[in-house]
C-alpha positions as CSV (number, residue, x, y, z in Angstrom):
1,M,7.7,49.3,-18.0
2,A,7.6,45.9,-19.8
3,S,6.4,43.0,-17.7
4,K,8.8,40.2,-16.9
5,P,8.4,37.3,-19.3
6,R,6.7,34.3,-17.7
7,I,8.5,31.0,-17.3
8,Y,6.7,28.0,-18.7
9,L,7.5,24.7,-17.1
10,D,4.4,22.7,-17.9
11,H,5.3,21.1,-21.2
12,A,3.9,17.7,-20.2
13,A,0.5,19.3,-20.2
14,T,1.0,20.9,-23.6
15,M,4.0,22.0,-25.6
16,P,4.0,25.2,-27.6
17,V,3.2,24.5,-31.3
18,S,6.5,24.6,-33.2
19,V,7.0,27.1,-36.0
20,A,7.3,24.3,-38.6
21,A,4.0,22.9,-37.3
22,Q,2.3,26.3,-37.5
23,E,3.4,26.8,-41.1
24,A,2.3,23.3,-42.0
25,F,-1.1,23.9,-40.5
26,A,-1.5,27.1,-42.5
27,E,-0.6,25.2,-45.6
28,G,-3.3,22.7,-44.8
29,M,-5.9,25.4,-44.3
30,A,-5.3,26.5,-47.9
31,T,-6.3,23.0,-49.0
32,W,-10.0,23.2,-48.3
33,A,-11.3,20.2,-50.1
34,N,-12.7,17.1,-48.2
35,P,-10.2,14.2,-48.5
36,S,-13.1,11.9,-48.9
37,S,-14.6,13.7,-51.9
38,P,-14.2,11.9,-55.3
39,H,-13.4,15.0,-57.4
40,M,-9.9,16.2,-58.2
41,D,-9.8,18.7,-55.3
42,G,-10.8,15.9,-52.9
43,R,-8.2,13.6,-54.4
44,N,-5.5,16.2,-54.0
45,A,-6.5,16.6,-50.4
46,R,-6.5,12.8,-49.9
47,A,-3.0,12.6,-51.4
48,A,-1.8,15.3,-49.0
49,L,-3.4,13.5,-46.1
50,E,-1.8,10.1,-47.0
51,D,1.6,11.8,-47.5
52,A,1.3,13.2,-43.9
53,R,0.4,9.8,-42.6
54,N,3.5,8.3,-44.3
55,R,5.7,11.0,-43.0
56,I,4.4,10.4,-39.5
57,A,5.0,6.7,-39.8
58,K,8.6,7.3,-41.0
59,A,9.3,9.8,-38.3
60,L,8.1,7.4,-35.6
61,D,9.7,4.3,-37.3
62,W,6.3,2.7,-37.4
63,D,5.4,0.0,-39.9
64,G,1.7,-0.5,-39.1
65,D,-1.5,1.4,-39.7
66,I,-2.2,4.9,-38.3
67,I,-5.7,5.9,-37.4
68,F,-6.0,9.7,-36.9
69,T,-8.0,10.8,-33.9
70,S,-8.8,13.9,-31.9
71,G,-6.0,13.0,-29.4
72,A,-4.6,10.3,-27.2
73,S,-7.8,10.0,-25.2
74,E,-9.8,9.1,-28.2
75,A,-7.1,6.7,-29.4
76,I,-7.2,5.0,-26.0
77,S,-11.0,4.9,-26.2
78,I,-10.9,3.1,-29.6
79,A,-8.1,0.7,-28.5
80,L,-9.6,-0.4,-25.2
81,G,-13.3,0.2,-26.0
82,R,-13.3,-1.7,-29.2
83,T,-10.7,-4.4,-28.5
84,K,-11.7,-7.9,-29.4
85,K,-10.0,-9.2,-26.3
86,G,-12.4,-10.1,-23.5
87,R,-9.9,-9.3,-20.7
88,I,-7.9,-6.2,-20.0
89,V,-5.0,-6.0,-17.6
90,T,-3.4,-2.7,-16.8
91,T,-1.5,-0.8,-14.1
92,P,-2.7,1.4,-11.2
93,V,-0.4,4.2,-12.4
94,E,-2.0,4.7,-15.9
95,H,-3.4,8.0,-17.1
96,D,-7.0,8.6,-16.1
97,A,-8.1,8.1,-19.8
98,V,-6.9,4.5,-19.6
99,L,-8.4,3.8,-16.1
100,R,-11.8,5.2,-17.2
101,M,-11.9,2.8,-20.1
102,A,-10.7,-0.1,-18.0
103,K,-12.7,0.4,-14.8
104,N,-13.0,-3.3,-14.1
105,A,-9.5,-4.3,-15.3
106,E,-7.2,-6.4,-13.3
107,K,-4.1,-4.5,-12.1
108,L,-0.5,-5.3,-12.3
109,A,1.7,-4.6,-9.2
110,V,4.1,-1.7,-9.3
111,D,7.0,-1.0,-7.0
112,L,7.7,2.1,-4.9
113,Q,9.2,3.8,-8.0
114,G,6.0,3.1,-10.0
115,R,7.6,0.4,-12.2
116,V,5.7,-2.7,-13.2
117,V,6.7,-5.8,-11.2
118,L,7.5,-8.2,-14.0
119,A,6.6,-11.2,-11.8
120,S,3.1,-9.8,-11.5
121,L,2.9,-9.5,-15.3
122,E,4.1,-13.1,-15.7
123,K,1.3,-14.3,-13.3
124,Q,-1.4,-12.4,-15.2
125,L,-0.1,-13.7,-18.5
126,G,-0.6,-17.2,-17.2
127,N,-4.3,-16.7,-17.2
128,M,-6.0,-16.8,-20.6
129,P,-3.3,-14.9,-22.5
130,E,-5.0,-15.5,-25.9
131,D,-7.9,-13.4,-24.7
132,T,-5.9,-10.7,-22.9
133,L,-4.9,-7.1,-23.7
134,I,-2.1,-5.7,-21.5
135,A,-2.2,-1.9,-21.2
136,V,1.0,-0.2,-19.9
137,Q,2.0,3.4,-20.2
138,A,5.5,3.9,-21.6
139,V,6.3,7.0,-19.6
140,N,4.2,8.2,-16.7
141,N,2.7,11.7,-17.2
142,E,3.1,12.7,-13.5
143,T,6.5,11.2,-12.6
144,G,8.3,10.7,-15.9
145,V,9.1,7.1,-14.9
146,A,9.8,5.0,-18.0
147,Q,8.7,1.4,-17.9
148,D,10.9,-1.5,-19.1
149,M,8.8,-1.7,-22.3
150,A,11.3,-4.1,-24.0
151,A,10.9,-6.7,-21.3
152,I,7.2,-6.2,-21.1
153,A,6.7,-6.4,-24.8
154,N,8.8,-9.6,-25.0
155,M,6.7,-11.2,-22.2
156,V,3.4,-10.2,-23.8
157,K,4.5,-11.4,-27.2
158,D,5.8,-14.8,-26.0
159,A,2.5,-15.3,-24.2
160,G,0.4,-14.6,-27.2
161,A,-1.4,-11.6,-25.7
162,V,-1.9,-8.1,-27.1
163,L,0.1,-5.1,-25.8
164,F,-1.3,-1.5,-25.8
165,S,0.9,1.4,-24.7
166,D,-0.1,5.0,-24.0
167,C,2.9,6.9,-25.5
168,A,1.5,10.4,-25.2
169,Q,4.5,11.6,-23.2
170,S,7.2,9.6,-24.9
171,A,6.3,9.8,-28.7
172,G,8.5,12.2,-30.5
173,K,11.0,12.2,-27.6
174,A,12.0,8.5,-27.3
175,S,11.7,5.4,-29.4
176,L,8.3,3.7,-29.5
177,P,7.9,0.3,-27.7
178,D,7.3,-2.9,-29.7
179,A,3.6,-2.8,-29.0
180,D,0.5,-3.9,-31.0
181,M,-1.3,-0.6,-30.4
182,I,0.0,2.8,-29.3
183,S,-1.7,6.1,-28.6
184,I,0.0,9.4,-29.3
185,S,-1.0,13.1,-28.9
186,A,0.4,15.8,-31.2
187,H,0.4,18.7,-28.7
188,K,2.8,16.8,-26.4
189,F,5.6,17.2,-29.0
190,G,5.0,20.5,-30.6
191,G,2.0,19.6,-32.9
192,P,-1.5,21.0,-32.8
193,P,-3.9,20.5,-29.9
194,G,-6.9,18.3,-30.4
195,F,-5.2,15.8,-32.7
196,G,-3.5,12.5,-32.3
197,A,-3.5,8.9,-33.5
198,L,-3.8,5.3,-32.7
199,L,-0.9,3.3,-34.2
200,I,-2.0,-0.3,-34.8
201,R,-0.1,-3.2,-36.3
202,D,-3.2,-5.2,-37.2
203,L,-6.6,-3.6,-37.6
204,A,-8.1,-7.0,-36.7
205,H,-7.3,-6.2,-33.1
206,I,-10.3,-3.9,-32.9
207,R,-13.9,-3.7,-34.1
208,A,-14.7,-1.4,-37.0
209,S,-17.2,1.4,-36.5
210,G,-17.8,2.7,-40.0
211,G,-17.0,6.1,-41.5
212,Q,-13.5,7.3,-42.4
213,E,-10.0,6.0,-41.5
214,K,-10.6,2.7,-43.2
215,G,-13.9,2.4,-41.3
216,Y,-12.4,2.7,-37.8
217,R,-13.1,6.3,-37.0
218,A,-16.0,8.5,-38.3
219,G,-15.6,12.2,-39.1
220,T,-14.1,14.4,-41.8
221,E,-10.3,14.0,-41.7
222,N,-8.4,17.0,-40.3
223,L,-5.9,17.6,-43.0
224,P,-4.3,20.8,-41.5
225,A,-3.7,19.0,-38.2
226,A,-2.2,15.9,-39.9
227,L,0.2,18.1,-41.9
228,S,1.1,20.0,-38.7
229,M,1.7,16.8,-36.7
230,A,4.0,15.5,-39.4
231,A,6.0,18.7,-39.4
232,A,6.3,18.6,-35.6
233,L,7.6,15.1,-35.6
234,E,10.2,16.0,-38.3
235,T,11.6,18.8,-36.2
236,P,15.0,17.9,-34.7
237,R,15.0,17.0,-31.0
238,S,18.5,18.2,-30.2
239,W,17.1,20.0,-27.2
240,M,16.5,16.7,-25.4
241,E,20.2,16.4,-24.5
242,R,20.2,19.8,-22.8
243,T,17.0,18.9,-20.9
244,A,18.7,15.9,-19.2
245,E,21.3,18.2,-17.8
246,L,18.7,20.7,-16.7
247,R,16.6,18.1,-14.9
248,E,19.6,16.7,-13.1
249,Q,20.5,20.2,-11.9
250,L,16.9,20.7,-10.7
251,D,16.8,17.3,-8.9
252,K,20.0,18.2,-7.0
253,S,18.9,21.7,-6.2
254,I,15.5,20.7,-4.8
255,A,17.0,17.9,-2.7
256,A,19.6,20.3,-1.3
257,A,16.9,22.8,-0.4
258,G,14.9,20.2,1.7
259,G,12.6,18.9,-1.0
260,K,11.9,15.3,-2.0
261,L,12.3,13.9,-5.5
262,V,9.6,11.6,-6.8
263,A,10.9,8.3,-8.2
264,G,14.5,9.4,-8.1
265,E,15.7,5.8,-8.3
266,A,13.9,4.9,-11.5
267,G,14.8,5.6,-15.1
268,R,12.8,8.7,-16.1
269,L,12.2,10.6,-19.3
270,P,14.3,13.8,-18.8
271,T,11.4,16.1,-19.6
272,I,9.4,15.5,-16.4
273,G,10.2,15.8,-12.7
274,G,8.0,15.5,-9.6
275,Y,9.0,17.4,-6.4
276,R,7.5,17.4,-2.9
277,M,7.7,20.6,-0.8
278,P,7.1,19.2,2.8
279,G,4.3,20.8,4.6
280,I,3.0,22.9,1.7
281,A,0.0,21.8,-0.3
282,A,0.5,21.6,-4.0
283,N,-2.4,23.9,-4.8
284,A,-0.9,26.6,-2.5
285,Q,2.4,26.1,-4.3
286,L,0.8,26.5,-7.7
287,I,-0.8,29.8,-6.7
288,Q,2.5,31.2,-5.4
289,F,4.5,29.9,-8.4
290,D,1.9,31.5,-10.7
291,L,2.2,34.8,-8.9
292,A,6.0,34.6,-9.3
293,G,5.5,34.2,-13.1
294,I,6.2,30.4,-13.3
295,S,3.8,27.9,-14.8
296,V,3.9,24.4,-13.3
297,S,1.2,21.8,-12.4
298,A,0.2,19.2,-9.9
299,G,-0.3,15.8,-11.4
300,S,-2.0,15.4,-14.8
301,A,-3.4,18.5,-16.5
302,C,-6.5,16.4,-17.3
303,S,-7.4,16.1,-13.7
304,S,-5.4,18.7,-11.8
305,G,-8.5,20.9,-11.4
306,A,-9.8,18.2,-9.0
307,L,-8.7,18.4,-5.4
308,K,-7.8,14.7,-4.9
309,T,-4.8,12.7,-4.1
310,S,-2.8,11.5,-7.1
311,H,-3.7,7.9,-7.8
312,V,-0.2,7.4,-9.3
313,L,1.5,8.4,-6.0
314,S,-1.0,6.4,-4.0
315,A,-0.1,3.3,-6.1
316,M,3.6,4.0,-5.4
317,G,2.9,3.9,-1.6
318,W,2.7,7.6,-0.9
319,E,0.4,8.6,2.0
320,D,-2.2,11.2,1.2
321,K,-0.5,14.2,2.9
322,P,2.9,13.9,1.3
323,A,1.3,13.1,-2.1
324,S,-0.7,16.3,-1.9
325,E,2.5,18.3,-1.6
326,V,4.0,17.3,-5.0
327,V,4.2,19.5,-8.1
328,R,5.3,18.5,-11.5
329,V,7.9,20.4,-13.5
330,S,8.2,19.6,-17.2
331,F,10.7,20.8,-19.8
332,G,10.5,21.8,-23.5
333,P,12.6,23.1,-26.4
334,N,13.0,26.6,-25.0
335,T,13.7,25.7,-21.3
336,N,17.0,27.0,-20.2
337,R,19.3,27.2,-17.2
338,N,18.0,30.6,-16.1
339,D,14.5,29.1,-16.0
340,I,15.7,26.4,-13.6
341,Y,17.6,29.0,-11.4
342,A,14.4,31.1,-11.2
343,F,12.2,28.1,-10.3
344,V,14.7,27.0,-7.6
345,E,14.8,30.5,-6.1
346,A,11.0,30.7,-6.1
347,W,10.8,27.2,-4.5
348,K,13.2,28.2,-1.7
349,T,11.3,31.5,-1.1
350,I,7.9,29.7,-0.8
351,F,9.4,27.0,1.4
352,E,11.2,29.4,3.7
353,R,8.2,31.7,4.0
354,A,6.0,28.7,5.0
355,K,8.5,27.5,7.6
356,G,8.6,31.1,9.0
357,Q,4.9,30.9,9.4
358,G,5.1,27.5,11.0
359,A,3.4,25.7,8.0
360,A,6.3,23.4,7.1
């Protein structure tokens, strides 16, 4: 008897590589020359690489430079680690990759929905704006909360500071903010894992390091991955409209079953939802969902292996126990209504079983 197909609801961790991206990667593998070599084969590879770069810029409506990296984490490392600004200000709800690079950064205040308090930003911009880099994630990877990047960008620009935005979750799904530097990751929108880019309007914002990518990133360029990322970004996103309906359905179903929606009052990217199952630890939920054939996660995939309270939920005012009971559900191109029905039924089963055992 054939096993029942698994249901994948962890697209915020990584999205399946699209067919177009797989085909483009294979095409790149057939072009084996080094793009930095001066001979004809190398020049042909270089031409293909620059064509991919131009296609990516067009797909993202980006008019600045693009530095290819191994992913968003490396792009963040370059932007924050090599910034010429002496002062970094960020938020307490950023991805771990940002917080690691900005350990001593001053923090903006966020409200109970995880949104930046603009008065806090205004106050920080009043202190040495010409030497300040503001780092704000466009869409939170745990909650899906979308910041008011238009207002933030206007404030930062008017003050003469520099704005960096981690757009790993939003690139390829929503318009990019008007930021000076942006990090993106290909595997979040159907491209290859282990590849991304730093989008930068002015290379003078960071210190050069030597090597490839105009001297800002060393290492042989990954032509197959660049072609694959371009193809992924050029793939239509018609599925996003359906996703908004599915997430709304899931929000209502979980609330009706006794669960709690994370940041339900905030504007959120429709591909991510956070849900608390009262009385049941997230790690226990993950095991039971997995046994039911459903893949979800708790918090960021980059840190979900660690048994610790989400710093994002803590910053939003959640106490440790409720925060430890939240799982993240994230949607992709192939997510359908039956997947949502199955998840809700599994959620109810787990919750009712726990209540029967006195756990909830």
